[in-house]
N, C-alpha and C positions, 0 to 999 in steps of 0.2 A: 458601419453598414455590414462589413464582413463579419464582425463579432456577433451581430444579431442573427445573421444567416446561420452561423455555426451553432448558435444556441438553439435555433429552430430545428436544425437537423438532429442535434443531440436529443432534443425533446421528443421528436417524432420517433427516433430510433428507440429511445427508452420505452416510449408508449407501446411501440410494436413488440418490443421484447416482453413487456408485461402481459400484453394480450396473448402472444404465442405461448408464454409460460403458463398463463391461466388455462388456455385450451389444452395444453399437454397434461397439466395436472388434472383437469376435469376428465380428459380421455383416459388417463391412467386409473382414476377413481371409477369411471364407468366400466372400463375393461375388468377391473378387479371385482366390481359389483356383479357383473354377469358371469365371471369365472366362478364366483362363489355361489351363484344361483343358476346353474345350468338347467336346461330343459331335460326332464327325466322321462323315462319310459318304463312301463311295468312288464315284466316277463310273464306272458300269458300261456298257460298250459294248452297243449294241442297234440293231436294225433294226425299225422299227414301220411297218406298212402304214397309210397314210392313205386311208380309204375314206369316200365320201359317198353317202347313200341316193339312189337314182334310181328314179322312178316313170314308167312309160311305157305305151304301148299298142302291141299287135302288129297288123300288117297282113299279110294273105295273100289269095291268090285262092282262091275257093271256089265250089262248085256246090251248089245246093239239090237234094235228092233228093225226088221225089214218088212217091206210091203209084199204080201203073197202074190199079188197080181198087179197089172197095170190098170190105173184108173184114177179117180178123184178121191182124195182122202178127207176124212172128217174125224174129229176127236170128241166123242160123247162126254167125257169127263173134263174136257178142257185140255189145253196144251201143257198145263202143269207149270212147275212140279206139283204132282198130285199123288197122294197115297192111295193105293188100291189093294184089294184083296185078291187072292188067287182066283182066276177065272173072270175077273171084271173086264168089261169091254173097254179097252183103252183107245182103239182106233177102228175105223171101218173104211174099206176101200170099195167104192162103187165102180164096178166094171160092166162091160157089155153083157156078161153072163149073170150079173146080179151083184149083190153085196157080199163082200168077204170080211168076216170079223177078224180082229187081232186082239187076243186076250192076254191078260197078265199071267205070266208063268208061275208066279208065287206072290206072296205079300211083298210090297215094296213101293218105291217111288217111280213114277213114269214122267218123263218130260219129252215133249215133241220137239226136240232141238238137239243140235250137235255142235261141238266146239272144235272139231278137227283133231283132237288128241285121243279119241277113242281107240283102244287097242295098243296105244303106245305109252300111256300114262300109267306107270306101275311102280311099286316099291323097288323092284329090281333095277329100274332105269334112273330112279331119283336118289336113292339112299347112298349108293357107293360114291366115293370121291369127295372133292371139296369145291366143285364147280358151282356156279350160280344156279339157283333154283329156276326151273323152266317157267316161262310165261305162258299161261293158258290163253287160248283164243276166246273171243266172246261167243256165247251161245247164240246160234242162228236157228230161230224157230221156223217150223213149217207153218203154212197158213191153212185154215179150213178151206176145203174145196180145191186145194192145190193138186195138180196132176203129178203122179209119181209112176215110176217104172217098176216092173216086177223085180224084186230083190233090192230095191233102193232103200237106203237107210231112212227111217221115218222118226227116229228118236232113240232113246235109251232107257233101259230099265235097271234100277238099282235095288237088288233084293234086300229085304229086311227079315230078321235082324242081322246086323253086322256092325263091327266096330268102325267108327270113323277115325281115320288116322291122319297124322299131320307130321310133316318134316319142316324144320325151321333151323335157322342159325341164331345163336345167342352170343353176344359179346361177353367174354369172361369178366371184364372190368366192370360190367353193370351189375354183377351178382355179388351177393354176400355169402354164397355157398356154391358148391359144385353139384349140379344135378346128377352126376354119375354116382354120388354117394347117398342119394335119397330116391325114393320111388315115385315122386311126383313133383310137379311145379304148379303154381297157381296163375291162372289167366283171368282176364276180364274182357268182356266185349267192349266196354266203354269205361271212362273214368268214373261214372256214377253208378256202375253196376257192382254187385258183389262178386268177389273172385270165386272161381270154380277150380277144382283139381283136375289136372290132366296127368295121366299115368305116363311115366318115362319108360319107354320100351327099350331104347338103346341110346347110347351117347358116343359120338365120334369126336375125340379130343384133337383139335387142330391148333393147339397152342393158345393164342389170344381169342380164338373163336371155338365154340362148341356147336356141333351139328347134332340135333336131337330128333328122336323119332318118338312121337307121342300118340297116345290114344285119348280121344276126347270123350267126355261122359254123355254126349247127346248126339243125335243125328236127326235133325229136323229138315223139312223140305227146303228151307232157305239156304242150307249149306250146299245144295246142289247147283245153285245159280252160277257159282264160280268155283274153280278148283283152287283159287288163291284166297287167302284169308288174312285179315289184319286183327290182331289182338293186342292187349296190353299185358306184359309180363309183370305180375304183382310181386315185387322183390320183398317188400316188408312194409309194416306200418311203423313209420318213424315217430317216436314219442319224445317230446321235449317241450321247449318253451319258444314262443315267438317274440322277437324284438325287432325294431327297425334295423334294416341293413346298415344304415348310417352309424349305428352304435358300435359296429365292429371295425376295428382298425388293426393294422399290422405293426407289431413291435418285435424286432429281432426275429423276423420270419414266423412269428406266431400270431394267431388270431386272438385278440384280447378285447375285452369290454371293461368299462370302468363301473364297478359295482359300488353302489352307495350304501354304506351301513352307518347309521348314526349321523355324525356330522363330518364323515370322511369318505373319500372315494379311493378305491383300491383297484389296480389293474388285475384282471382275472383272465387266465387263458380259457378259451372255449373251443369246442369242436362242433361242427355242424355244416349246413349247406344253405346257400341262398334259395329262397322260394319266391313264388309270384307275389306281386304287390310290393316290391322293394322291401321285403321282410327277410329275416334270417332265422332259420330253425336251429336252435342250440340244443344239441343232444346231450352234451356233457359240459358242466361248468357253472350252470345256473339252476336255480330252483324256481318253481312257480311263485309269483309275488315279489321276486327280487326287483329292486330299482336299479336301473343303469342310466348312465348319461347318454342322451339320445344322439349326440354328435361325438363319436369316439375320437375323430381326428383333432378336435379342439380340446379334448379333456386332458386332465392331469391328475396325478395322485396328490391327495392332500385334503385340506379343509373345504367343505362345501356347506352351504346353508339352504336347507330344503323347506324351511318353514318361515 
């Protein structure tokens, strides 16, 4: 009886060994099959704009407008911002002795609002030093029919033409160049807009940060709504090829991809940056149309079968 039990144990043991061995052989074959037939990705040519957020403050010359008498005010051209010619009726105060007009002193923009920084917001107070840029208050509009006192501020007038100026800080690490060595930088209102040139009037080198004084090429009514502005600094148009971010792996502290040529894969060092959509922009190291292994962490140099 004991001999029969031992035979059964030996039988089942050998059967299990055969099954496990078969599974291991099959797995090894399967792993080799997929190692030789990795998923590939094609390097696609692309041009991607590299933009960096820029926060700044605007500077312009302005004149505060006051009421000539006590009474109820109205704004025939609207509360603005509105462009008007010299002599246009921008406000009218109804007093007991009649109506008193307020006219534009020159061509320019009128807005029936104040933000509290009038008379204090200037190049001389903003440009010197390295302190944070001031925060302007919100525009507070007067209402049609509102009662005002004699000499009370009823808005401001911004003569035209004049240059619209801007003071902003730039991180040196975000730039491929030094604005102090060129006469302009390129800005964009939004990512989808075309860049425009802003003249660099002055640069204050603060080490890792640059404080720049700019002249903008336009001065429209919408710039008057706030003294603070948000643009995108257009650093450059990065040209290269796009591949999946997963195709890039680190080998000896270098970024490499596995380039497939013929029936072999070769590790190639690349330079570039990750971009949106889990993709990687390769600026050097690959050419358009190159085939790379899509999963760099699982890849190896050697024979591959792509057909």
